[in-house]
N, C-alpha and C positions, 0 to 999 in steps of 0.2 A: 215593247222588250228596251227604247233607248234606259230607258231612267231605269229598269234593273240594272241594265251593264255597269250603267252611272253610280248604282248603288253600292253593286259588285266592287266596282275598281275602289270607291270611298272602304270598305270594308277592309282592301287590303291592302292600306297606308301600312305603312313602318309600325309596331308599335309603340315605338319611339314620341311617335305625335299623338298615343290613347293612352298614356303611360297614368291618368286619375283613374283607372278602373280599379274598383275594390273587390275583393271575395264576396261571392254569395251566400249564406248560408247552406242555400238547398240550390244550388243551381238544376237548371233542367235540362235532361238528356233530351233533345232536339232526334241527333241524327243514325243513332241508333251503331253510334260505335263502341258506347260502352263507356262506363265511368270511370274505368281506371283504363291507362294504358304504359305498356313496357317499353325505352327504345334506350338501346346503345349500355342495358344491363343497369339498365334507373327506373322507379313507379313514379308515374304520374298519374294523379288522380285531378279528376272535373270540379275545376275553382268555380268558374262563370261562363256565363250564357245568357247570347241574347235573339229574339227572334225579332227584328223591329219590321219585319211586312211578312207577305206572305210569302215571298221567293227566299228571302235569307236568311240566313241560320248562322252560326258562330259560336265554339266550343273553345275553352282556355282549359289547360290542363296544368299541373304543377306538381313537382316533388315533395314531399313531406316539410323539407325545411326552406321550401321559398313562399312568399307571398308577394299579394296584390297590394301595390301597384309596382314594388320594387324586388323584385325578385331574380335568379341568376340564369334558369333554364326554363323552359317554356314550351310545350307542346301545342298548337293551333290546330282545329281542324275546323271550316268552313263550309258553304254548298250554298247556291246560287242555284233554283230549278228553273230550269231552259236552255236552249238550246245557243249557248254559247261556247265558240271557242279560246282553247286552251292557248292555243299562240296569239288571240285577241287579246288578253287581258296579261300575259303576258309581258307583252311588247308594251302595253300599256303602263304595265310597274316598271319596265326597263327606260321609258321615256321619262319618267318619275324622276328614277334614281341619274340620268343622267341633266336632268336640272339641276340635282343637288347636288351633284356633284362640279358642276359649275362654280357653285358657292362652297365647298366644304370639300379639301383637296382626300381627305380620308374615304370618302364613298367611294369603292369597291364593287364590281359584279362579276359572273361568268356566268354564263346559259349551257346546258348542257338539254339536251331533244331527242328522246325518244319516240320515234315516231310509230316502232312496232304498236308501241303502248299507248300512242295518241297523250304523251304527258311530254313533259319540259321542267325541268328544273332550271331556280336560281338561286344562288348563294350571293350574299352579299354582306357588306361592311356598311353601317351608318354612324355618327355619332351627332349628338345632340349639338354639338359645339363647343360644350362644356365637360362635364363630366362621365355622361352617359355614352356607355362603347358598347354596340350592337353587333354580331354576329348572327343575319338568317338563313334559314335556305325553306326555299319552299320550292312544293310541288304539285302542280298546276295537274288536274285530272279532268276530263269526261268522263262521265258515267251515263249507263245507259240499264236500267233497272225496272222493275214492276214498279216504285214511284215513279215512275218519269227521266227526264233527262237533268243531268244537274255538271254546273262545273263545278269541280274542288279542289280546296288547296289543300293537302297536310301539310304543316312547317313547324322546324323545331329553329327557336331562337336562344340563343346565350348570349350576356351582360354582363358586361364591370362595368364598374364602378371607380372610374379613375382620379387620381388626385396631380399624381406629375407624368412626363417624360417614360421615366423606365418603368413603371406601369403600363401606359401606352406601348408600350415594343414589348412585354412581354406578349401580351394580349394581341397583338397583331400579328407574333412571334407564333405563339399556341395554338391560334388558327390555321396557319399555315402547313402545323404537323396537323393536325386535325382533320382539316378539310376532305383530304383525298376521301380517308374512310367514315368520316361522316354523311357528305355528299353521298356516296352510295349504301348508305345505309339510310339512309333517307328514302330513296330511291328503292330501296328494296323492303319498307316497311308493310306488313300483312295487314291491313285494317279491311272490313268490310263493307262493301256499300253501303251507302248513304242511305237511309230509308224516313223520309220524314214525320213525322209524329202528326 
């Protein structure tokens, strides 16, 4: 179980650090959540997936105009099979963000917890220290269904490629305006329980 937890934590690292991924011609839909997802009035389609171990699955969805590795908006679904509390993985992510924050003041985050649904949402801003600025909303959820116990991540990622201070401030102000509404919408995403094949 320790190895599974380590793998899942690695899988949940920011997309900033795995931005060399390229789209696949026919990505496999492992999690039975569909090849197309609609969110915030936009349509996203499955463009990349991975099943690196028996327990771990990852799927990335992009809009028609976006391409990997350089995208603007992405939805992601990850799942690991096993009884792993969402709070443990969310705490690991917060520790990672705190560590990055010491080196990069742009890093910022906020945590929202829904104990009734056994869910945690983290929204956070990152930068590669150069031109990529990324805002993510991660929704961690424990699920139990006929396929077994899962820890699932549903997430939304919004990127800008910034060349000057004016563009940076515009991006950060845009996030402030959108934050409340989009955090709520991510928390309300109606996706079926994952079911691995």
